The first five atom37 places (N, CA, C, CB, O) and aatype in JSON, in Angstrom:
{
  "aatype": [20, 20, 20, 20, 20, 20, 20, 20, 20, 20, 20, 20, 20, 20, 20, 20, 20, 20, 20, 20, 20, 20, 20, 20, 20, 20, 20, 20, 20, 20, 20, 20, 20, 20, 20, 20, 20, 20, 20, 20, 20, 20, 20, 20, 20, 20, 20, 20, 20, 20, 20, 20, 20, 20, 20, 20, 20, 20, 20, 20, 20, 20, 20, 20, 20, 20, 20, 20, 20, 20, 20, 20, 20, 20, 20, 20, 20, 20, 20, 20, 20, 20, 20, 20, 20, 20, 20, 20, 20, 20, 20, 20, 20, 20, 20, 20, 20, 20],
  "atom_mask": [
    [1, 1, 1, 1, 1],
    [1, 1, 1, 1, 1],
    [1, 1, 1, 1, 1],
    [1, 1, 1, 1, 1],
    [1, 1, 1, 1, 1],
    [1, 1, 1, 1, 1],
    [1, 1, 1, 1, 1],
    [1, 1, 1, 1, 1],
    [1, 1, 1, 1, 1],
    [1, 1, 1, 1, 1],
    [1, 1, 1, 1, 1],
    [1, 1, 1, 1, 1],
    [1, 1, 1, 1, 1],
    [1, 1, 1, 1, 1],
    [1, 1, 1, 1, 1],
    [1, 1, 1, 1, 1],
    [1, 1, 1, 1, 1],
    [1, 1, 1, 1, 1],
    [1, 1, 1, 1, 1],
    [1, 1, 1, 1, 1],
    [1, 1, 1, 1, 1],
    [1, 1, 1, 1, 1],
    [1, 1, 1, 1, 1],
    [1, 1, 1, 1, 1],
    [1, 1, 1, 1, 1],
    [1, 1, 1, 1, 1],
    [1, 1, 1, 1, 1],
    [1, 1, 1, 1, 1],
    [1, 1, 1, 1, 1],
    [1, 1, 1, 1, 1],
    [1, 1, 1, 1, 1],
    [1, 1, 1, 1, 1],
    [1, 1, 1, 1, 1],
    [1, 1, 1, 1, 1],
    [1, 1, 1, 1, 1],
    [1, 1, 1, 1, 1],
    [1, 1, 1, 1, 1],
    [1, 1, 1, 1, 1],
    [1, 1, 1, 1, 1],
    [1, 1, 1, 1, 1],
    [1, 1, 1, 1, 1],
    [1, 1, 1, 1, 1],
    [1, 1, 1, 1, 1],
    [1, 1, 1, 1, 1],
    [1, 1, 1, 1, 1],
    [1, 1, 1, 1, 1],
    [1, 1, 1, 1, 1],
    [1, 1, 1, 1, 1],
    [1, 1, 1, 1, 1],
    [1, 1, 1, 1, 1],
    [1, 1, 1, 1, 1],
    [1, 1, 1, 1, 1],
    [1, 1, 1, 1, 1],
    [1, 1, 1, 1, 1],
    [1, 1, 1, 1, 1],
    [1, 1, 1, 1, 1],
    [1, 1, 1, 1, 1],
    [1, 1, 1, 1, 1],
    [1, 1, 1, 1, 1],
    [1, 1, 1, 1, 1],
    [1, 1, 1, 1, 1],
    [1, 1, 1, 1, 1],
    [1, 1, 1, 1, 1],
    [1, 1, 1, 1, 1],
    [1, 1, 1, 1, 1],
    [1, 1, 1, 1, 1],
    [1, 1, 1, 1, 1],
    [1, 1, 1, 1, 1],
    [1, 1, 1, 1, 1],
    [1, 1, 1, 1, 1],
    [1, 1, 1, 1, 1],
    [1, 1, 1, 1, 1],
    [1, 1, 1, 1, 1],
    [1, 1, 1, 1, 1],
    [1, 1, 1, 1, 1],
    [1, 1, 1, 1, 1],
    [1, 1, 1, 1, 1],
    [1, 1, 1, 1, 1],
    [1, 1, 1, 1, 1],
    [1, 1, 1, 1, 1],
    [1, 1, 1, 1, 1],
    [1, 1, 1, 1, 1],
    [1, 1, 1, 1, 1],
    [1, 1, 1, 1, 1],
    [1, 1, 1, 1, 1],
    [1, 1, 1, 1, 1],
    [1, 1, 1, 1, 1],
    [1, 1, 1, 1, 1],
    [1, 1, 1, 1, 1],
    [1, 1, 1, 1, 1],
    [1, 1, 1, 1, 1],
    [1, 1, 1, 1, 1],
    [1, 1, 1, 1, 1],
    [1, 1, 1, 1, 1],
    [1, 1, 1, 1, 1],
    [1, 1, 1, 1, 1],
    [1, 1, 1, 1, 1],
    [1, 1, 1, 1, 1]
  ],
  "atom_positions": [
    [[-28.05, 3.48, 8.98], [-28.15, 2.58, 10.1], [-26.76, 2.01, 10.38], [-29.2, 1.45, 9.83], [-26.03, 1.65, 9.45]],
    [[-26.4, 1.92, 11.61], [-25.1, 1.41, 12.02], [-25.04, -0.12, 11.85], [-24.79, 1.79, 13.48], [-26.07, -0.79, 11.91]],
    [[-23.84, -0.66, 11.63], [-23.71, -2.11, 11.44], [-24.31, -2.93, 12.58], [-22.27, -2.46, 11.28], [-24.91, -3.97, 12.32]],
    [[-24.15, -2.48, 13.82], [-24.71, -3.27, 14.92], [-26.23, -3.32, 14.86], [-24.27, -2.68, 16.26], [-26.83, -4.32, 15.26]],
    [[-26.86, -2.27, 14.37], [-28.32, -2.26, 14.22], [-28.75, -3.21, 13.1], [-28.82, -0.83, 13.94], [-29.75, -3.91, 13.23]],
    [[-27.99, -3.2, 12.0], [-28.31, -4.1, 10.88], [-28.2, -5.56, 11.33], [-27.36, -3.83, 9.68], [-29.07, -6.38, 11.03]],
    [[-27.12, -5.85, 12.06], [-26.91, -7.22, 12.54], [-28.02, -7.63, 13.5], [-25.54, -7.36, 13.23], [-28.53, -8.74, 13.42]],
    [[-28.4, -6.73, 14.4], [-29.47, -7.04, 15.36], [-30.77, -7.37, 14.63], [-29.69, -5.87, 16.33], [-31.47, -8.32, 15.0]],
    [[-31.1, -6.6, 13.59], [-32.32, -6.88, 12.83], [-32.25, -8.23, 12.13], [-32.56, -5.78, 11.79], [-33.23, -8.98, 12.11]],
    [[-31.09, -8.55, 11.57], [-30.96, -9.83, 10.88], [-31.05, -11.01, 11.86], [-29.63, -9.88, 10.12], [-31.74, -11.99, 11.59]],
    [[-30.35, -10.9, 12.97], [-30.37, -11.99, 13.95], [-31.73, -12.15, 14.61], [-29.31, -11.76, 15.01], [-32.12, -13.26, 14.98]],
    [[-32.46, -11.04, 14.76], [-33.78, -11.08, 15.4], [-34.78, -11.9, 14.59], [-34.31, -9.66, 15.61], [-35.76, -12.4, 15.13]],
    [[-34.53, -12.03, 13.3], [-35.44, -12.82, 12.46], [-35.46, -14.28, 12.88], [-35.03, -12.7, 10.99], [-36.49, -14.95, 12.78]],
    [[-34.3, -14.78, 13.35], [-34.23, -16.16, 13.81], [-34.15, -17.2, 12.7], [-35.4, -16.45, 14.65], [-34.26, -18.39, 12.97]],
    [[-33.95, -16.76, 11.46], [-33.92, -17.73, 10.36], [-32.57, -17.8, 9.65], [-34.98, -17.38, 9.37], [-32.47, -18.37, 8.57]],
    [[-31.54, -17.23, 10.26], [-30.2, -17.29, 9.67], [-29.6, -18.67, 9.95], [-29.28, -16.16, 10.24], [-29.79, -19.23, 11.03]],
    [[-28.87, -19.21, 8.97], [-28.21, -20.5, 9.22], [-27.03, -20.27, 10.17], [-27.73, -21.17, 7.88], [-26.65, -19.14, 10.44]],
    [[-26.47, -21.37, 10.66], [-25.41, -21.27, 11.67], [-24.19, -20.52, 11.16], [-24.99, -22.66, 12.12], [-23.62, -19.71, 11.88]],
    [[-23.79, -20.77, 9.92], [-22.61, -20.11, 9.37], [-22.83, -18.6, 9.26], [-22.25, -20.69, 8.0], [-21.95, -17.81, 9.62]],
    [[-23.99, -18.21, 8.78], [-24.29, -16.77, 8.66], [-24.36, -16.12, 10.03], [-25.62, -16.56, 7.9], [-23.9, -15.0, 10.22]],
    [[-24.94, -16.82, 10.99], [-25.02, -16.3, 12.35], [-23.62, -16.09, 12.92], [-25.82, -17.25, 13.26], [-23.36, -15.07, 13.56]],
    [[-22.72, -17.05, 12.7], [-21.33, -16.89, 13.17], [-20.66, -15.68, 12.51], [-20.51, -18.18, 12.88], [-19.99, -14.89, 13.17]],
    [[-20.86, -15.55, 11.19], [-20.26, -14.43, 10.47], [-20.82, -13.1, 10.97], [-20.52, -14.57, 8.95], [-20.07, -12.14, 11.15]],
    [[-22.12, -13.03, 11.2], [-22.72, -11.79, 11.7], [-22.17, -11.45, 13.08], [-24.26, -11.92, 11.75], [-21.89, -10.28, 13.37]],
    [[-22.02, -12.46, 13.93], [-21.46, -12.22, 15.27], [-20.01, -11.78, 15.2], [-21.58, -13.47, 16.13], [-19.57, -10.94, 15.99]],
    [[-19.25, -12.35, 14.24], [-17.86, -11.92, 14.06], [-17.81, -10.47, 13.61], [-17.13, -12.83, 13.04], [-17.0, -9.68, 14.11]],
    [[-18.69, -10.11, 12.67], [-18.74, -8.73, 12.2], [-19.14, -7.78, 13.33], [-19.72, -8.59, 11.02], [-18.63, -6.66, 13.42]],
    [[-20.05, -8.22, 14.17], [-20.46, -7.4, 15.31], [-19.28, -7.16, 16.25], [-21.62, -8.07, 16.07], [-19.07, -6.04, 16.71]],
    [[-18.5, -8.2, 16.52], [-17.31, -8.04, 17.36], [-16.31, -7.09, 16.71], [-16.64, -9.41, 17.61], [-15.74, -6.23, 17.37]],
    [[-16.1, -7.26, 15.4], [-15.18, -6.38, 14.69], [-15.66, -4.93, 14.75], [-15.03, -6.83, 13.22], [-14.86, -4.02, 14.98]],
    [[-16.96, -4.73, 14.56], [-17.51, -3.37, 14.61], [-17.3, -2.75, 15.99], [-19.0, -3.38, 14.26], [-16.86, -1.61, 16.1]],
    [[-17.6, -3.5, 17.01], [-17.44, -2.99, 18.38], [-15.98, -2.69, 18.71], [-18.0, -4.0, 19.4], [-15.69, -1.81, 19.52]],
    [[-15.06, -3.42, 18.07], [-13.63, -3.18, 18.28], [-13.09, -2.11, 17.34], [-12.84, -4.48, 18.09], [-11.91, -1.77, 17.39]],
    [[-13.97, -1.57, 16.49], [-13.54, -0.55, 15.55], [-12.73, -1.1, 14.4], [-12.74, 0.49, 16.25], [-11.94, -0.38, 13.78]],
    [[-12.91, -2.38, 14.09], [-12.1, -3.04, 13.07], [-12.93, -3.68, 11.96], [-11.24, -4.1, 13.71], [-12.45, -4.59, 11.29]],
    [[-14.15, -3.22, 11.74], [-14.99, -3.79, 10.69], [-14.43, -3.38, 9.34], [-16.47, -3.34, 10.84], [-14.31, -2.19, 9.05]],
    [[-14.09, -4.36, 8.51], [-13.54, -4.11, 7.19], [-14.6, -3.5, 6.28], [-12.98, -5.41, 6.58], [-15.78, -3.85, 6.38]],
    [[-14.21, -2.59, 5.38], [-15.18, -1.99, 4.45], [-15.93, -3.05, 3.62], [-14.47, -1.02, 3.52], [-17.11, -2.88, 3.32]],
    [[-15.24, -4.14, 3.26], [-15.89, -5.2, 2.48], [-16.98, -5.88, 3.3], [-14.86, -6.24, 2.01], [-18.05, -6.21, 2.78]],
    [[-16.71, -6.09, 4.59], [-17.72, -6.71, 5.46], [-18.9, -5.76, 5.65], [-17.1, -7.07, 6.84], [-20.05, -6.2, 5.66]],
    [[-18.63, -4.48, 5.79], [-19.71, -3.5, 5.93], [-20.6, -3.51, 4.69], [-19.13, -2.08, 6.16], [-21.82, -3.51, 4.8]],
    [[-19.97, -3.52, 3.51], [-20.74, -3.54, 2.26], [-21.56, -4.82, 2.14], [-19.79, -3.4, 1.05], [-22.73, -4.78, 1.75]],
    [[-20.96, -5.96, 2.49], [-21.67, -7.24, 2.46], [-22.86, -7.21, 3.41], [-20.73, -8.4, 2.84], [-23.96, -7.63, 3.05]],
    [[-22.63, -6.7, 4.62], [-23.68, -6.63, 5.63], [-24.85, -5.8, 5.14], [-23.14, -6.06, 6.93], [-26.01, -6.19, 5.29]],
    [[-24.56, -4.63, 4.55], [-25.63, -3.75, 4.05], [-26.4, -4.41, 2.91], [-25.04, -2.42, 3.59], [-27.63, -4.29, 2.83]],
    [[-25.69, -5.09, 2.02], [-26.35, -5.76, 0.9], [-27.21, -6.93, 1.4], [-25.31, -6.27, -0.12], [-28.34, -7.11, 0.94]],
    [[-26.69, -7.71, 2.35], [-27.45, -8.82, 2.92], [-28.71, -8.31, 3.6], [-26.58, -9.62, 3.92], [-29.8, -8.84, 3.4]],
    [[-28.56, -7.28, 4.41], [-29.7, -6.69, 5.12], [-30.77, -6.24, 4.12], [-29.24, -5.5, 5.99], [-31.96, -6.51, 4.31]],
    [[-30.34, -5.54, 3.07], [-31.28, -5.05, 2.07], [-31.98, -6.22, 1.36], [-30.56, -4.16, 1.04], [-33.19, -6.18, 1.13]],
    [[-31.2, -7.25, 1.03], [-31.78, -8.39, 0.31], [-32.76, -9.16, 1.19], [-30.68, -9.32, -0.18], [-33.86, -9.49, 0.76]],
    [[-32.36, -9.46, 2.41], [-33.2, -10.26, 3.31], [-34.48, -9.51, 3.67], [-32.43, -10.63, 4.59], [-35.56, -10.11, 3.75]],
    [[-34.38, -8.22, 3.9], [-35.55, -7.44, 4.31], [-36.25, -6.77, 3.14], [-35.14, -6.4, 5.33], [-37.15, -5.95, 3.33]],
    [[-35.83, -7.12, 1.91], [-36.43, -6.55, 0.7], [-36.44, -5.03, 0.71], [-37.84, -7.06, 0.53], [-37.46, -4.4, 0.42]],
    [[-35.3, -4.46, 1.03], [-35.14, -3.01, 1.08], [-34.2, -2.57, -0.02], [-34.62, -2.54, 2.46], [-33.4, -3.36, -0.53]],
    [[-34.3, -1.31, -0.38], [-33.29, -0.75, -1.27], [-32.03, -0.57, -0.44], [-33.76, 0.62, -1.91], [-32.12, -0.19, 0.72]],
    [[-30.86, -0.84, -1.0], [-29.63, -0.65, -0.23], [-29.49, 0.78, 0.24], [-28.4, -1.05, -1.06], [-29.83, 1.72, -0.48]],
    [[-28.98, 0.94, 1.46], [-28.76, 2.28, 2.01], [-27.62, 2.97, 1.29], [-28.47, 2.21, 3.52], [-26.65, 2.32, 0.91]],
    [[-27.73, 4.27, 1.1], [-26.54, 4.98, 0.61], [-25.49, 4.98, 1.71], [-26.88, 6.45, 0.17], [-25.83, 4.93, 2.89]],
    [[-24.24, 5.03, 1.32], [-23.18, 5.05, 2.33], [-23.33, 6.33, 3.14], [-21.78, 4.96, 1.68], [-23.58, 7.4, 2.6]],
    [[-23.15, 6.2, 4.46], [-23.35, 7.33, 5.34], [-22.37, 8.47, 5.05], [-23.22, 6.9, 6.78], [-22.77, 9.62, 4.92]],
    [[-21.12, 8.13, 4.97], [-20.11, 9.15, 4.68], [-19.17, 8.57, 3.65], [-19.35, 9.6, 5.98], [-18.27, 7.79, 3.97]],
    [[-19.39, 8.96, 2.43], [-18.55, 8.43, 1.37], [-17.12, 8.91, 1.57], [-19.08, 8.86, -0.02], [-16.89, 10.08, 1.88]],
    [[-16.18, 8.02, 1.4], [-14.79, 8.44, 1.56], [-14.42, 9.52, 0.55], [-13.86, 7.25, 1.42], [-14.96, 9.57, -0.55]],
    [[-13.51, 10.36, 0.94], [-13.07, 11.43, 0.06], [-12.47, 10.84, -1.2], [-12.06, 12.35, 0.77], [-11.85, 9.78, -1.18]],
    [[-12.66, 11.54, -2.28], [-12.1, 11.11, -3.55], [-10.58, 11.08, -3.43], [-12.55, 12.04, -4.71], [-9.99, 11.96, -2.81]],
    [[-9.95, 10.07, -4.02], [-8.49, 10.01, -3.92], [-7.8, 11.22, -4.54], [-7.99, 8.75, -4.59], [-6.64, 11.5, -4.23]],
    [[-8.51, 11.95, -5.41], [-7.9, 13.11, -6.04], [-8.01, 14.36, -5.18], [-8.53, 13.35, -7.4], [-7.55, 15.43, -5.58]],
    [[-8.62, 14.25, -3.99], [-8.78, 15.39, -3.1], [-8.29, 15.01, -1.71], [-10.28, 15.86, -3.05], [-8.46, 13.87, -1.26]],
    [[-7.68, 15.97, -1.05], [-7.24, 15.77, 0.32], [-7.68, 16.99, 1.1], [-5.68, 15.55, 0.42], [-7.31, 18.11, 0.76]],
    [[-8.45, 16.79, 2.13], [-9.02, 17.89, 2.91], [-9.74, 18.88, 2.01], [-7.92, 18.6, 3.71], [-9.69, 20.09, 2.24]],
    [[-10.41, 18.36, 0.99], [-11.22, 19.2, 0.12], [-10.48, 19.9, -1.0], [-11.89, 20.2, 0.92], [-11.11, 20.61, -1.78]],
    [[-9.17, 19.71, -1.09], [-8.4, 20.39, -2.13], [-7.8, 19.37, -3.1], [-7.29, 21.24, -1.51], [-7.44, 18.26, -2.71]],
    [[-7.7, 19.77, -4.34], [-7.04, 18.93, -5.33], [-5.53, 19.07, -5.17], [-7.48, 19.31, -6.78], [-5.05, 19.96, -4.47]],
    [[-4.8, 18.2, -5.82], [-3.34, 18.27, -5.76], [-2.84, 19.59, -6.34], [-2.7, 17.09, -6.52], [-1.86, 20.15, -5.85]],
    [[-3.52, 20.09, -7.37], [-3.13, 21.37, -7.96], [-3.34, 22.53, -6.98], [-3.92, 21.63, -9.25], [-2.52, 23.45, -6.91]],
    [[-4.44, 22.48, -6.22], [-4.69, 23.52, -5.22], [-3.65, 23.47, -4.11], [-6.1, 23.38, -4.63], [-3.19, 24.51, -3.64]],
    [[-3.27, 22.26, -3.68], [-2.22, 22.13, -2.67], [-0.89, 22.66, -3.22], [-2.06, 20.66, -2.23], [-0.16, 23.33, -2.5]],
    [[-0.59, 22.36, -4.47], [0.64, 22.84, -5.1], [0.67, 24.36, -5.11], [0.78, 22.29, -6.53], [1.68, 24.98, -4.77]],
    [[-0.45, 24.98, -5.52], [-0.54, 26.45, -5.55], [-0.33, 27.03, -4.15], [-1.9, 26.9, -6.11], [0.37, 28.04, -4.0]],
    [[-0.93, 26.41, -3.14], [-0.75, 26.9, -1.76], [0.71, 26.78, -1.33], [-1.65, 26.11, -0.79], [1.25, 27.69, -0.7]],
    [[1.34, 25.66, -1.68], [2.75, 25.47, -1.3], [3.64, 26.49, -1.98], [3.21, 24.05, -1.66], [4.53, 27.06, -1.35]],
    [[3.4, 26.74, -3.27], [4.21, 27.73, -3.99], [4.02, 29.13, -3.4], [3.84, 27.73, -5.48], [4.99, 29.88, -3.27]],
    [[2.8, 29.47, -3.05], [2.52, 30.77, -2.45], [3.24, 30.89, -1.1], [1.0, 30.99, -2.28], [3.83, 31.92, -0.8]],
    [[3.17, 29.82, -0.3], [3.83, 29.84, 1.02], [5.34, 29.97, 0.86], [3.48, 28.56, 1.81], [5.98, 30.71, 1.61]],
    [[5.92, 29.26, -0.1], [7.36, 29.37, -0.34], [7.74, 30.78, -0.75], [7.8, 28.36, -1.41], [8.77, 31.3, -0.33]],
    [[6.92, 31.4, -1.58], [7.18, 32.76, -2.03], [7.12, 33.74, -0.86], [6.18, 33.17, -3.12], [7.97, 34.62, -0.73]],
    [[6.1, 33.58, -0.02], [5.97, 34.46, 1.14], [7.14, 34.27, 2.1], [4.64, 34.2, 1.87], [7.64, 35.24, 2.67]],
    [[7.57, 33.03, 2.29], [8.7, 32.75, 3.16], [9.96, 33.41, 2.61], [8.91, 31.24, 3.33], [10.74, 33.99, 3.36]],
    [[10.17, 33.32, 1.3], [11.34, 33.94, 0.69], [11.32, 35.45, 0.9], [11.41, 33.61, -0.83], [12.36, 36.05, 1.15]],
    [[10.14, 36.06, 0.8], [10.04, 37.51, 1.04], [10.35, 37.86, 2.47], [8.64, 38.01, 0.68], [11.03, 38.86, 2.72]],
    [[9.88, 37.07, 3.42], [10.16, 37.34, 4.84], [11.65, 37.16, 5.12], [9.32, 36.39, 5.75], [12.25, 37.98, 5.82]],
    [[12.24, 36.12, 4.57], [13.68, 35.89, 4.76], [14.49, 37.03, 4.16], [14.11, 34.56, 4.13], [15.46, 37.49, 4.77]],
    [[14.11, 37.49, 2.98], [14.79, 38.6, 2.32], [14.68, 39.86, 3.16], [14.22, 38.83, 0.92], [15.66, 40.57, 3.34]],
    [[13.49, 40.14, 3.68], [13.28, 41.32, 4.52], [14.12, 41.23, 5.79], [11.8, 41.46, 4.88], [14.67, 42.23, 6.24]],
    [[14.22, 40.03, 6.36], [15.01, 39.84, 7.58], [16.5, 40.06, 7.31], [14.78, 38.43, 8.16], [17.21, 40.63, 8.14]],
    [[16.97, 39.62, 6.16], [18.38, 39.8, 5.82], [18.71, 41.28, 5.58], [18.74, 38.97, 4.58], [19.8, 41.74, 5.91]],
    [[17.77, 42.0, 4.99], [18.01, 43.41, 4.63], [17.63, 44.38, 5.74], [17.24, 43.75, 3.37], [17.75, 45.6, 5.57]],
    [[17.18, 43.88, 6.83], [16.9, 44.73, 7.99], [15.6, 45.35, 7.93], [17.9, 45.77, 8.14], [15.23, 46.09, 8.84]]
  ]
}
């Protein structure tokens, strides 16, 4: 569920205190501006789950592991770079030798 949907469900209850309502509205503005902080998103999901007695939602798209970039490990990227350098050296050598 998107953050704006979670906020709408929470606000629709009508029992949020003023401070929580202000925070939810701030998060809604941040979400609409594309600036919702990951910590606020996590807080929002936990609050929604707690208030509505739900199990917390799994994250929709878990961020990539720091040890992988575009699905490859640093070792796989290194191997690709070494292979590319080797192929480039062969092409350069062939070009020099006609």
